[in-house]
C-alpha positions as CSV (number, residue, x, y, z in Angstrom):
1,X,-152.6,46.1,57.7
2,X,-155.4,45.3,59.3
3,X,-155.7,45.4,62.8
4,X,-152.3,47.4,64.3
5,X,-152.6,47.9,67.9
6,X,-150.0,49.1,70.2
7,X,-150.2,47.9,73.8
8,X,-150.7,50.9,75.0
9,X,-154.1,51.0,73.3
10,X,-157.3,53.2,74.2
11,X,-159.9,50.8,74.9
12,X,-158.8,47.5,76.0
13,X,-162.7,45.8,76.6
14,X,-162.4,42.7,78.9
15,X,-166.3,41.9,77.6
16,X,-166.8,39.7,75.4
17,X,-167.9,39.4,71.9
18,X,-170.8,37.3,69.6
19,X,-167.9,35.6,69.2
20,X,-166.7,34.7,72.8
21,X,-163.7,36.4,72.1
22,X,-162.2,39.1,74.6
23,X,-162.5,42.5,72.9
24,X,-163.7,43.4,68.9
25,X,-163.0,40.3,67.0
26,X,-161.4,42.6,63.9
27,X,-158.3,43.9,66.2
28,X,-155.2,41.2,65.8
29,X,-153.1,42.5,68.7
30,X,-149.7,41.7,66.7
31,X,-147.3,45.2,67.2
32,X,-146.4,46.2,63.6
33,X,-143.1,47.7,62.5
34,X,-142.4,50.1,59.6
35,X,-138.2,50.8,58.7
36,X,-136.9,54.2,59.9
37,X,-136.4,55.4,56.2
38,X,-140.2,55.0,55.4
39,X,-140.7,56.5,58.7
40,X,-138.8,59.5,58.0
41,X,-140.1,59.8,54.8
42,X,-143.0,60.5,56.5
43,X,-141.9,63.4,58.3
44,X,-141.6,66.8,56.8
45,X,-137.6,68.0,56.2
46,X,-136.7,65.4,58.2
47,X,-132.7,64.1,57.8
48,X,-132.0,60.6,58.7
49,X,-128.5,60.3,60.4
50,X,-127.5,56.5,60.3
51,X,-128.9,53.3,59.3
52,X,-132.4,53.6,57.9
53,X,-132.7,49.8,57.5
54,X,-133.8,49.6,61.2
55,X,-137.1,48.2,61.9
56,X,-139.1,50.5,64.5
57,X,-142.1,48.0,66.4
58,X,-143.1,51.4,68.3
59,X,-143.4,55.4,68.5
60,X,-143.1,57.4,71.3
61,X,-142.5,61.3,72.8
62,X,-142.1,59.7,76.4
63,X,-138.9,57.9,78.0
64,X,-140.7,55.9,80.4
65,X,-143.1,54.0,77.9
66,X,-140.1,52.8,75.7
67,X,-140.0,49.7,75.1
68,X,-137.4,47.5,73.0
69,X,-137.5,48.7,69.3
70,X,-139.1,52.1,69.9
71,X,-138.3,55.4,68.0
72,X,-137.8,58.2,70.9
73,X,-138.8,61.2,70.1
74,X,-137.2,63.7,72.0
75,X,-139.6,66.9,72.7
76,X,-138.7,70.0,74.4
77,X,-141.2,70.7,76.9
78,X,-142.1,73.1,79.1
79,X,-140.8,71.7,82.0
80,X,-138.4,68.8,81.1
81,X,-136.6,69.0,77.4
82,X,-136.4,65.0,75.7
83,X,-133.3,65.4,75.5
84,X,-132.1,64.8,78.9
85,X,-134.1,61.7,79.0
86,X,-132.6,60.2,75.1
87,X,-130.4,58.2,77.4
88,X,-132.8,56.7,79.5
89,X,-134.4,55.8,75.9
90,X,-131.8,53.8,75.0
91,X,-131.7,51.9,78.4
92,X,-135.5,51.2,77.8
93,X,-134.4,49.5,74.5
94,X,-134.9,52.8,72.1
95,X,-133.1,51.8,68.7
96,X,-133.4,54.9,67.2
97,X,-133.9,58.8,68.2
98,X,-135.4,61.6,66.6
99,X,-134.4,65.3,67.6
100,X,-133.9,69.1,66.6
101,X,-130.4,69.5,67.6
102,X,-128.3,68.3,65.1
103,X,-125.1,67.1,67.6
104,X,-127.6,64.7,69.0
105,X,-126.8,62.3,65.9
106,X,-123.4,62.4,67.0
107,X,-123.4,62.2,70.8
108,X,-125.9,58.3,70.6
109,X,-124.6,55.5,68.8
110,X,-128.1,54.7,67.1
111,X,-129.3,56.6,63.8
112,X,-131.2,60.0,64.1
113,X,-134.0,62.0,62.3
114,X,-133.2,65.5,62.5
115,X,-136.4,67.2,62.2
116,X,-137.0,70.9,62.5
117,X,-140.2,70.3,64.9
118,X,-139.9,67.4,67.0
119,X,-143.6,67.7,68.3
120,X,-144.6,67.9,64.4
121,X,-142.1,65.0,63.6
122,X,-143.7,62.9,66.5
123,X,-147.3,62.7,65.4
124,X,-146.3,62.6,61.6
125,X,-144.7,59.8,62.3
126,X,-147.3,58.1,64.5
127,X,-149.7,58.6,62.1
128,X,-147.2,56.6,59.6
129,X,-146.3,54.1,61.8
130,X,-150.4,53.1,62.5
131,X,-150.7,53.3,58.6
132,X,-152.4,56.6,58.5
133,X,-155.6,55.6,60.2
134,X,-157.7,58.8,59.0
135,X,-157.4,58.2,55.4
136,X,-159.5,55.3,56.4
137,X,-162.4,56.8,58.6
138,X,-164.5,59.9,58.1
139,X,-163.0,62.3,61.0
140,X,-165.2,64.9,62.4
141,X,-163.2,67.3,65.0
142,X,-165.4,69.4,67.9
143,X,-163.9,72.1,69.6
144,X,-164.8,75.2,71.5
145,X,-164.6,76.7,74.5
146,X,-167.5,75.1,76.0
147,X,-169.6,72.1,75.4
148,X,-167.4,70.1,73.5
149,X,-167.5,66.5,75.4
150,X,-171.4,66.8,75.4
151,X,-171.3,67.6,71.8
152,X,-168.7,65.0,70.7
153,X,-170.6,62.3,72.9
154,X,-174.3,63.7,71.1
155,X,-172.7,63.3,67.1
156,X,-171.7,59.6,68.4
157,X,-175.1,58.9,69.2
158,X,-176.7,59.9,66.3
159,X,-174.6,57.9,64.1
160,X,-175.2,55.1,65.8
161,X,-178.9,56.0,65.8
162,X,-178.2,56.1,61.8
163,X,-176.8,52.7,61.8
164,X,-173.3,54.1,62.0
165,X,-171.1,52.7,64.4
166,X,-167.9,55.3,65.3
167,X,-165.1,56.3,67.2
168,X,-165.9,58.3,70.2
169,X,-162.7,60.4,72.4
170,X,-163.8,62.5,74.5
171,X,-162.0,64.4,77.9
172,X,-164.5,61.5,79.6
173,X,-164.5,58.8,77.8
174,X,-163.0,56.4,74.4
175,X,-165.6,54.2,72.3
176,X,-164.1,52.0,69.7
177,X,-167.9,50.9,68.4
178,X,-170.2,49.1,71.5
179,X,-167.2,48.7,73.5
180,X,-165.9,51.7,75.8
181,X,-163.7,52.8,78.9
182,X,-162.7,55.7,81.0
183,X,-160.3,58.1,79.1
184,X,-157.7,58.0,82.0
185,X,-155.0,60.1,79.7
186,X,-155.4,62.7,81.4
187,X,-155.5,64.6,78.2
188,X,-158.9,66.0,76.3
189,X,-157.0,64.8,73.4
190,X,-154.0,62.4,74.0
191,X,-150.4,62.9,72.2
192,X,-149.9,61.7,69.3
193,X,-148.8,58.4,69.3
194,X,-152.3,57.3,71.5
195,X,-154.1,59.0,69.0
196,X,-153.2,57.2,66.1
197,X,-153.6,53.9,67.7
198,X,-156.9,55.1,68.6
199,X,-157.9,55.3,65.6
200,X,-156.2,52.3,64.0
201,X,-158.3,50.5,66.7
202,X,-161.6,51.7,65.2
203,X,-160.4,51.2,61.1
204,X,-159.5,47.6,62.5
205,X,-163.1,47.7,63.7
206,X,-164.1,48.3,61.0
207,X,-165.7,51.5,61.7
208,X,-166.8,54.3,59.5
209,X,-166.3,57.3,61.7
210,X,-164.2,58.9,64.2
211,X,-165.6,61.9,66.8
212,X,-162.9,63.9,68.7
213,X,-162.7,66.2,71.2
214,X,-160.1,67.8,69.3
215,X,-158.4,71.0,72.3
216,X,-157.2,74.2,72.1
217,X,-153.7,72.5,73.7
218,X,-153.9,69.3,71.3
219,X,-153.8,71.5,67.8
220,X,-151.2,74.6,69.5
221,X,-149.0,71.4,70.3
222,X,-149.3,69.7,67.3
223,X,-150.8,66.6,68.7
224,X,-153.4,66.4,65.9
225,X,-150.9,66.9,63.0
226,X,-151.5,64.3,60.4
227,X,-155.0,63.5,61.3
228,X,-157.0,64.3,58.0
229,X,-159.8,65.7,59.5
230,X,-163.5,66.5,57.2
231,X,-165.9,68.0,59.9
232,X,-165.1,70.5,62.0
233,X,-167.6,71.5,64.7
234,X,-167.4,74.7,66.3
235,X,-169.0,75.7,69.6
236,X,-168.4,79.2,71.7
237,X,-164.8,80.9,72.3
238,X,-164.6,83.0,75.6
239,X,-161.2,84.2,77.0
240,X,-160.2,80.6,78.9
241,X,-156.9,79.2,78.9
242,X,-154.7,82.8,78.0
243,X,-152.2,81.4,81.1
244,X,-151.2,79.3,78.0
245,X,-151.9,80.9,75.0
246,X,-150.7,84.7,75.9
247,X,-154.0,86.3,74.9
248,X,-157.7,85.9,72.7
249,X,-156.2,85.9,69.2
250,X,-153.9,82.6,69.7
251,X,-156.4,80.9,71.0
252,X,-158.6,81.5,68.0
253,X,-155.9,80.9,65.9
254,X,-156.0,77.5,67.5
255,X,-159.0,77.0,67.2
256,X,-159.1,78.1,63.9
257,X,-155.8,75.7,62.7
258,X,-158.7,73.1,62.5
259,X,-160.9,74.5,60.2
260,X,-158.1,75.5,57.4
261,X,-156.5,72.2,57.3
262,X,-160.5,71.1,57.2
263,X,-160.5,68.7,53.5
264,X,-156.4,68.5,53.0
265,X,-156.9,64.9,51.9
266,X,-159.0,65.2,48.4
267,X,-158.9,61.0,47.9
268,X,-160.9,60.7,51.0
269,X,-164.9,60.2,49.8
270,X,-166.8,61.6,53.3
271,X,-168.6,64.5,53.3
272,X,-166.4,68.2,53.9
273,X,-168.2,70.9,56.0
274,X,-166.8,73.5,58.9
275,X,-170.2,73.6,61.0
276,X,-170.0,77.1,63.2
277,X,-172.3,78.5,65.9
278,X,-173.3,81.8,63.8
279,X,-174.3,83.6,67.4
280,X,-170.6,83.7,68.1
281,X,-168.6,86.2,67.5
282,X,-165.3,83.8,66.2
283,X,-167.7,82.6,63.4
284,X,-167.1,85.1,60.8
285,X,-163.0,84.4,61.0
286,X,-164.1,80.9,61.1
287,X,-165.5,81.2,57.7
288,X,-163.0,83.0,56.7
289,X,-160.1,80.3,57.2
290,X,-161.8,77.0,56.1
291,X,-162.2,75.7,52.1
292,X,-164.7,73.8,52.8
293,X,-168.7,74.4,52.4
294,X,-169.5,75.9,55.8
295,X,-172.7,74.9,57.5
296,X,-173.9,77.8,60.3
297,X,-175.8,76.8,63.2
298,X,-177.3,78.8,66.2
299,X,-180.6,80.4,67.7
300,X,-180.0,84.2,67.4
301,X,-179.6,84.5,63.9
302,X,-180.6,83.5,60.5
303,X,-178.6,80.2,60.8
304,X,-178.9,77.2,58.3
305,X,-179.7,74.8,61.2
306,X,-181.5,76.8,63.7
307,X,-184.1,76.2,66.9
308,X,-187.4,78.1,67.0
309,X,-190.4,77.4,68.4
310,X,-189.0,76.9,72.4
311,X,-190.8,75.5,74.8
312,X,-190.5,75.1,78.8
313,X,-192.3,72.2,80.5
314,X,-191.9,70.2,83.8
315,X,-190.5,67.2,81.7
316,X,-187.4,69.5,79.5
317,X,-188.3,72.1,76.7
318,X,-189.4,71.2,73.1
319,X,-188.8,72.6,70.4
320,X,-187.8,72.3,66.7
321,X,-184.5,71.7,65.0
322,X,-184.8,73.0,61.4
323,X,-182.2,71.9,59.2
324,X,-181.8,71.9,55.1
325,X,-183.5,68.8,54.5
326,X,-186.3,68.9,57.3
327,X,-188.3,69.8,60.5
328,X,-186.6,67.9,63.8
329,X,-189.2,68.0,66.5
330,X,-187.2,67.7,69.4
331,X,-187.9,66.8,73.4
332,X,-185.5,67.3,75.7
333,X,-184.1,67.2,79.7
334,X,-181.6,69.2,78.4
335,X,-182.9,72.3,79.8
336,X,-180.7,75.4,79.0
337,X,-179.9,77.9,76.3
338,X,-176.3,76.0,75.8
339,X,-178.0,72.6,75.6
340,X,-180.2,73.5,72.3
341,X,-177.2,75.4,70.2
342,X,-175.6,71.8,71.4
343,X,-179.0,69.7,69.7
344,X,-179.3,72.2,66.7
345,X,-175.4,71.8,66.3
346,X,-175.3,67.9,66.6
347,X,-178.3,67.6,63.6
348,X,-176.0,69.9,61.2
349,X,-172.8,67.3,62.0
350,X,-174.8,64.4,61.8
351,X,-176.6,66.3,58.8
352,X,-173.3,66.4,56.8
353,X,-172.1,63.3,57.0
354,X,-174.8,62.3,54.5
355,X,-176.6,60.8,57.8
356,X,-180.6,61.0,57.5
357,X,-182.6,62.0,60.7
358,X,-185.3,59.4,62.6
359,X,-186.5,59.2,65.7
360,X,-184.0,58.4,68.7
361,X,-183.1,58.9,72.6
362,X,-180.2,61.7,72.4
363,X,-177.9,61.1,75.3
364,X,-174.7,64.1,76.3
365,X,-172.5,64.1,79.2
366,X,-174.8,63.7,81.8
367,X,-178.5,63.6,80.4
368,X,-180.5,62.9,77.7
369,X,-183.2,63.9,75.2
370,X,-185.8,62.2,73.1
371,X,-186.3,63.4,69.3
372,X,-188.8,62.6,66.8
373,X,-188.8,64.0,63.4
374,X,-191.6,65.2,60.5
375,X,-190.7,65.9,56.7
376,X,-191.8,69.5,56.2
377,X,-191.6,69.1,52.2
């Protein structure tokens, strides 16, 4: 069903398009529906208790957002237990519940999906509800401790320079083609229903790619489960968020899970690649866990995509990015070593999507860069 959109969409532009309509003309804002039985079949190891013919009009993991006709998943959080809010969800109009506890089916007079992991089930159900939109897009996930937002924004811009309008989701902003707004979810990577709605908006708008900033929290909490990533980009790893992950090994494991699932949908034709910063100590582990071709970038190491001939000037930094298909001459206002790594990374990610290089202005989170290209034969 084209034009799938939930009322709480990440992007609701008030700009007018060429047809004089608000937003983008390809999107139909009618809410879709799908049978509970069909949804349950898309959730691993789900057991349906009750009538499966009910039509579900939305997927929710927060009882405060529930609307009439929704399926509510009772997720056990860190401070609250979703099972304690089932009554509130039903009062707001939920017609079915997803839960881990078997006794929920007997406690409430609505159909239930009993699942091993409510968070994971929420993600798979959201993907199914929106028609598995990541199967229709080339999905590029950017993860790492630092530089995710800038790198994702650069990759998005470079795709646009190649004539490929794409969707972009970062801590800072959300873009569907030419339309944009601030990311007001308070999460780098939003909960699964919002994320899948965003991807469905991209499909409805006729886009080819989606570039996602993927946090370690979203990986550990299954927010991106059900997303079929084609290209994974790793920036770096340093000891942060250990209060959540416990130790650096679990933190790395969360990051590595993105690379372990790359290319899991063999029906997609988008080129597959793991783009890895070879200068980082985590590079070897990430190379070991992925099943897709690995492309390395860096400055210190002999990477496949690397920066060389670096010189500093009053108006910025000049250097060359060496790639397997040619050399890119770069003039950047992004001055530091990290920024040069990000630029090399972005050219790497761009090439792996099958896009060619070309002259363009490249904008990051706060700054811009000009780049021109020349072939080396």
